[in-house]
C-alpha positions as CSV (number, residue, x, y, z in Angstrom):
1,M,-9.3,27.4,29.8
2,M,-7.5,27.8,33.1
3,Q,-5.4,30.7,31.8
4,Y,-8.6,32.4,30.6
5,Q,-10.1,32.0,34.1
6,I,-7.0,33.4,35.7
7,I,-6.6,36.4,33.4
8,R,-10.4,37.1,33.6
9,K,-10.1,37.7,37.3
10,Q,-7.1,40.0,37.1
11,L,-7.4,43.7,37.2
12,C,-5.4,46.1,35.0
13,R,-5.1,49.5,36.6
14,E,-8.3,48.8,38.5
15,K,-10.1,47.8,35.2
16,T,-11.8,44.5,34.7
17,I,-10.6,42.6,31.6
18,R,-13.4,41.6,29.2
19,F,-12.8,39.0,26.6
20,F,-14.3,38.9,23.1
21,V,-14.5,36.0,20.8
22,F,-14.0,36.2,17.0
23,G,-13.5,33.8,14.1
24,D,-15.3,32.2,11.2
25,Y,-18.8,30.9,11.8
26,E,-17.8,27.3,11.9
27,L,-15.4,28.0,14.8
28,L,-17.9,30.1,16.7
29,C,-20.5,27.3,16.4
30,R,-18.0,24.8,17.8
31,L,-16.9,27.1,20.6
32,Y,-20.6,27.5,21.7
33,G,-21.6,23.9,21.1
34,I,-24.0,24.5,18.2
35,S,-24.2,21.8,15.4
36,G,-23.4,24.3,12.7
37,A,-24.7,26.6,10.0
38,S,-26.8,23.9,8.4
39,G,-28.9,23.2,11.5
40,K,-32.5,24.3,11.9
41,H,-31.6,26.7,14.7
42,C,-28.2,27.8,13.3
43,C,-28.1,31.4,14.7
44,L,-25.6,31.9,17.4
45,F,-27.4,34.8,19.0
46,C,-31.1,33.7,19.1
47,T,-33.2,30.6,18.7
48,I,-34.8,31.5,15.3
49,D,-35.3,28.7,12.9
50,S,-33.8,28.7,9.4
51,K,-37.2,29.2,7.6
52,S,-38.1,32.2,9.7
53,M,-34.9,33.9,8.7
54,A,-36.3,34.6,5.3
55,V,-39.2,36.5,6.9
56,P,-38.7,40.2,7.6
57,Q,-38.2,40.9,11.3
58,T,-41.1,43.4,11.2
59,V,-43.4,40.5,10.3
60,R,-42.0,37.6,12.4
61,G,-40.9,39.6,15.4
62,A,-38.0,38.9,17.8
63,Y,-36.9,35.4,18.9
64,P,-35.5,34.5,22.4
65,E,-31.9,35.4,22.8
66,R,-29.3,32.7,23.3
67,T,-27.4,33.0,26.5
68,L,-24.9,30.9,28.4
69,E,-27.8,29.8,30.6
70,T,-30.0,28.7,27.6
71,L,-27.0,26.9,26.1
72,K,-26.5,24.9,29.3
73,S,-30.3,24.2,29.5
74,D,-30.6,23.0,25.9
75,L,-27.5,20.8,26.2
76,A,-28.8,19.2,29.4
77,R,-32.1,18.4,27.7
78,F,-30.2,17.1,24.6
79,I,-28.1,14.7,26.8
80,E,-31.1,13.6,28.9
81,A,-32.9,12.7,25.6
82,G,-30.1,10.5,24.5
83,S,-27.7,12.8,22.6
84,N,-29.3,11.8,19.3
85,I,-27.9,14.1,16.6
86,K,-31.1,13.5,14.5
87,K,-33.1,15.3,17.1
88,A,-30.8,18.2,17.7
89,K,-33.3,20.6,16.2
90,L,-35.6,19.9,19.2
91,F,-33.0,21.4,21.5
92,H,-32.1,24.4,19.4
93,N,-29.2,22.5,17.8
94,V,-27.0,22.6,21.0
95,I,-25.0,19.3,21.0
96,S,-21.9,20.0,23.1
97,P,-20.7,22.2,26.0
98,H,-19.5,25.7,25.3
99,F,-15.7,26.2,25.7
100,F,-15.6,29.6,27.5
101,N,-17.9,31.5,29.8
102,I,-18.0,34.5,27.4
103,P,-21.6,35.7,26.6
104,T,-22.8,35.8,23.1
105,S,-23.1,39.6,23.4
106,Q,-19.3,39.6,23.3
107,V,-19.0,37.6,20.1
108,A,-17.6,39.6,17.1
109,L,-19.3,38.8,13.9
110,P,-17.0,37.6,11.1
111,A,-17.8,40.7,9.0
112,L,-15.1,40.0,6.3
113,H,-16.4,36.5,5.7
114,I,-20.0,37.8,5.5
115,D,-19.0,40.5,3.0
116,L,-17.1,38.0,0.9
117,G,-20.0,35.5,0.9
118,I,-22.5,38.2,-0.1
119,F,-20.3,39.5,-2.9
120,F,-19.6,35.9,-4.1
121,K,-23.4,35.1,-4.3
122,L,-24.2,38.4,-6.1
123,F,-21.4,37.7,-8.6
124,Q,-22.7,34.1,-9.1
125,M,-26.2,35.5,-9.8
126,L,-24.7,38.0,-12.3
127,K,-22.8,35.2,-14.0
128,S,-25.9,33.0,-14.1
129,S,-27.8,35.8,-15.7
130,C,-25.1,36.2,-18.3
131,H,-25.2,32.4,-19.0
132,R,-29.0,32.5,-19.5
133,L,-28.5,35.4,-21.9
134,D,-25.9,33.4,-23.8
135,E,-28.4,30.5,-24.1
136,R,-31.1,32.8,-25.4
137,M,-28.6,34.3,-27.9
138,A,-27.6,30.7,-29.0
139,I,-31.3,29.9,-29.7
140,E,-31.9,33.2,-31.6
141,L,-28.8,32.5,-33.7
142,Q,-30.0,29.0,-34.3
143,Q,-26.9,27.4,-32.7
144,P,-27.8,23.9,-31.6
145,L,-28.4,23.2,-27.9
146,D,-28.6,19.6,-26.7
147,T,-32.4,19.7,-26.3
148,Q,-35.1,17.3,-27.5
149,A,-36.8,18.0,-30.8
150,G,-39.7,20.4,-30.5
151,T,-38.7,21.5,-27.0
152,S,-39.4,25.2,-26.3
153,Y,-37.0,27.6,-24.7
154,E,-39.3,28.0,-21.7
155,E,-39.3,24.2,-21.1
156,H,-35.5,24.3,-21.4
157,L,-35.3,27.0,-18.7
158,K,-37.7,25.0,-16.5
159,R,-35.3,22.0,-16.6
160,L,-32.5,24.3,-15.7
161,E,-34.5,25.7,-12.7
162,E,-35.3,22.1,-11.7
163,A,-31.6,21.2,-11.9
164,T,-30.8,24.2,-9.7
165,Q,-33.3,23.0,-7.1
166,Y,-31.7,19.6,-7.1
167,E,-28.3,21.2,-6.5
168,L,-29.6,23.2,-3.6
169,D,-31.1,20.1,-2.1
170,A,-27.8,18.3,-2.6
171,E,-26.0,21.1,-0.7
172,K,-28.5,20.7,2.2
173,Q,-27.7,17.0,2.3
174,E,-24.0,17.7,2.4
175,G,-24.6,20.1,5.2
176,C,-26.2,17.3,7.1
177,T,-23.1,15.1,6.6
178,V,-20.9,17.8,8.1
179,A,-23.1,18.1,11.2
180,I,-23.1,14.3,11.6
181,Q,-19.3,14.2,11.2
182,Q,-18.8,17.0,13.8
183,H,-21.0,15.1,16.2
184,L,-19.1,11.9,15.7
185,T,-15.9,13.8,16.4
186,W,-17.3,15.3,19.7
187,L,-18.5,11.8,20.8
188,L,-15.1,10.3,20.1
189,L,-13.3,13.0,22.0
190,S,-15.7,12.8,24.9
191,Q,-15.6,8.9,24.9
192,K,-19.4,8.7,24.7
193,L,-19.6,6.9,21.4
194,S,-21.4,3.5,21.9
195,Q,-21.3,0.8,19.3
196,A,-25.0,1.1,18.6
197,L,-24.9,4.9,18.3
198,A,-21.8,4.7,16.0
199,A,-23.7,2.3,13.7
200,D,-26.7,4.6,13.7
201,L,-24.7,7.7,12.8
202,K,-22.8,5.8,10.1
203,Y,-26.0,4.7,8.5
204,E,-27.4,8.3,8.5
205,L,-24.1,9.6,7.1
206,N,-24.0,7.1,4.3
207,K,-27.7,7.8,3.6
208,A,-27.1,11.6,3.3
209,L,-24.0,11.1,1.1
210,Q,-26.0,8.8,-1.2
211,K,-28.9,11.2,-1.4
212,A,-26.6,14.1,-2.2
213,S,-24.9,12.1,-4.9
214,T,-28.2,11.1,-6.5
215,L,-29.5,14.7,-6.5
216,K,-26.3,15.9,-8.2
217,T,-26.6,13.2,-10.8
218,Q,-30.2,14.3,-11.5
219,A,-29.2,17.9,-11.7
220,Q,-26.4,17.1,-14.2
221,Q,-28.8,15.1,-16.4
222,L,-31.1,18.1,-16.6
223,K,-28.4,20.5,-17.7
224,T,-28.6,19.9,-21.4
225,S,-26.6,22.8,-22.8
226,K,-23.5,21.7,-24.8
227,F,-21.4,24.7,-23.9
228,K,-20.0,25.6,-20.5
229,P,-20.9,28.9,-19.0
230,E,-17.4,30.2,-19.5
231,D,-17.7,29.6,-23.3
232,G,-20.7,31.9,-23.7
233,P,-19.9,35.4,-25.1
234,C,-21.5,37.3,-22.1
235,V,-19.7,35.2,-19.5
236,K,-16.4,35.6,-21.4
237,A,-16.9,39.3,-21.4
238,L,-17.6,39.3,-17.6
239,N,-14.4,37.2,-17.0
240,G,-12.5,39.5,-19.3
241,I,-13.4,42.5,-17.1
242,L,-12.1,40.7,-14.0
243,E,-8.8,40.0,-15.8
244,E,-8.5,43.7,-16.9
245,I,-8.9,45.0,-13.3
246,G,-6.5,42.3,-11.9
247,V,-9.0,40.0,-10.2
248,H,-7.9,36.4,-10.3
249,R,-10.5,34.2,-8.6
250,Q,-9.4,31.3,-6.3
251,A,-9.1,28.3,-8.5
252,Y,-9.2,25.8,-5.6
253,Y,-12.1,27.2,-3.7
254,S,-15.0,27.2,-6.3
255,G,-13.8,30.5,-7.7
256,T,-14.3,32.6,-4.5
257,F,-12.9,36.1,-4.0
258,V,-10.5,37.5,-1.4
259,G,-11.0,40.9,0.3
260,N,-8.8,42.8,-2.2
261,H,-10.8,41.4,-5.1
262,V,-14.0,42.8,-3.7
263,H,-12.3,46.2,-3.0
264,K,-11.3,46.4,-6.7
265,C,-14.6,45.3,-8.1
266,L,-16.5,47.8,-6.1
267,Q,-14.5,50.8,-7.4
268,V,-16.8,53.2,-9.2
269,D,-15.1,52.9,-12.6
270,N,-15.0,49.1,-12.3
271,C,-18.7,49.0,-11.4
272,R,-19.4,50.9,-14.6
273,A,-17.4,48.4,-16.6
274,F,-19.6,45.6,-15.2
275,N,-22.7,47.5,-16.3
């Protein structure tokens, strides 16, 4: 921090040095004292809430910009109210001091991570569509699915949709556990963790973990197909195309892609192969 302040005041050929911050979103949130991407006000650049993000800007309008001054103000109100992580959303999810006096206008977006995330979600949607087509083909070919007697295909899909919702809810609960763990870390480092607050946070953490586990169990029970997605002919064909163009997904990171994978997949000839 001291080195940053010294360099910031120096001149290079009569030019003022300006610093820019870059990194993945988790790092940026920590540097600016925001609880993380799972919070209600998770945007680093304005105070929009997570639900309003789904509304087009032309409809919802602009939200107040985050600045170093608003970060300080929100943090002061958060501390004055007792630093309760459960109420962080009332203070735009600011829970700790920012590290550097570098304005958010000088924060570089993690463009690569955003691109990889978008491509991964689109590919997962394509894979999910292929799996549903495999299920329909299995029914048409009268191959047995593990469904109850007399259950229609539409009811089967409804159960799958319900299972997907349970999984999304479980992900939200896991996001809450990450936020609580980050807050615990900050309190320990700043030596502000009282015994009562530690017990309260521990209770909330265990509660969120238990709820996430229950939701995952419910989702698994609703998924009644005997075959895995990778065993279906359409998904097999999709994975076969990836093998042909030399794309090997990351086995230890939920099958994510790296930058070179996306570059290969988006080549014109390869896009045609996916079609």
